[in-house]
C-alpha positions in Angstrom: 12.9 -90.6 -26.3 11.6 -87.4 -24.7 8.5 -85.8 -25.9 6.0 -83.1 -25.0 2.2 -83.0 -25.6 0.3 -79.8 -25.6 -3.5 -79.8 -25.8 -5.1 -76.4 -26.4 -2.2 -74.6 -24.8 0.4 -71.9 -25.3 4.1 -72.5 -25.6 5.8 -70.2 -23.0 9.2 -71.8 -23.0 11.5 -71.9 -26.0 11.7 -75.6 -27.0 13.2 -75.1 -30.5 16.6 -76.6 -29.5 15.3 -78.9 -26.7 15.6 -82.1 -28.6 12.0 -82.9 -27.7 9.4 -84.4 -30.1 6.4 -82.2 -29.7 2.7 -82.9 -30.4 0.2 -80.1 -30.2 -3.6 -80.3 -30.6 -6.6 -78.0 -30.4 -10.3 -78.1 -31.5 -11.5 -76.3 -34.6 -14.4 -74.9 -32.5 -12.2 -73.8 -29.5 -13.4 -70.4 -28.5 -11.3 -70.2 -25.4 -7.9 -70.6 -27.0 -6.5 -67.2 -28.0 -5.5 -68.0 -31.6 -3.3 -64.9 -32.0 -1.3 -65.8 -28.9 -1.2 -69.5 -29.9 0.2 -68.5 -33.4 2.7 -66.1 -31.9 4.0 -68.7 -29.4 4.5 -71.3 -32.1 7.9 -69.8 -32.7 8.9 -71.6 -29.4 8.3 -75.0 -30.9 10.7 -77.3 -32.8 10.3 -77.1 -36.6 9.2 -80.7 -36.7 6.3 -80.3 -34.3 3.2 -82.3 -35.2 0.0 -80.3 -34.9 -3.5 -81.6 -35.1 -6.7 -79.7 -35.3 -9.6 -81.9 -34.0 -12.4 -81.1 -36.5 -15.5 -80.2 -34.6 -13.8 -80.1 -31.2 -14.1 -77.3 -28.6 -12.0 -76.4 -25.6 -14.3 -78.1 -23.0 -14.3 -81.3 -25.1 -10.8 -82.1 -23.9 -12.1 -82.8 -20.4 -15.2 -83.4 -18.3 -15.4 -80.1 -16.6 -18.4 -78.6 -18.4 -19.0 -75.7 -20.7 -16.3 -72.9 -20.7 -17.2 -69.2 -21.0 -16.6 -68.1 -24.6 -16.1 -71.6 -26.0 -17.4 -72.5 -29.4 -20.2 -75.0 -30.2 -18.8 -78.5 -30.8 -19.9 -80.5 -33.8 -18.7 -83.8 -32.4 -19.4 -85.4 -29.0 -17.0 -85.0 -26.1 -16.5 -88.7 -26.2 -15.4 -88.6 -29.8 -13.1 -85.7 -29.1 -11.5 -87.4 -26.1 -11.0 -90.6 -28.1 -9.2 -88.7 -30.9 -7.2 -86.8 -28.2 -6.0 -90.2 -26.9 -5.6 -92.1 -30.1 -3.8 -89.5 -32.3 -0.9 -88.9 -29.8 -0.6 -92.6 -29.1 -0.2 -93.3 -32.8 2.3 -90.4 -33.0 4.3 -92.0 -30.1 4.0 -95.3 -31.9 2.0 -96.9 -29.1 -0.7 -98.2 -31.3 
């Protein structure tokens, strides 16, 4: 089974008829992600795309690269956000 996972990203390619299972996630406090572009690009995703908003997560919380200019203030720890970022797609892929 083919799948795609997008974390705090835009969907440049048209995947609507790709046959891919798609999982998308971003943090509720992500100040780097351009929400207007994100919403406009969602048209490129299959109808059955699974989308998760990590409550309290910010853009920088997806990695260990430090604060990002313009990012929001997280209300959860980076460790908690990264754990959710790993656990939720794993469950979605039936790996847990």
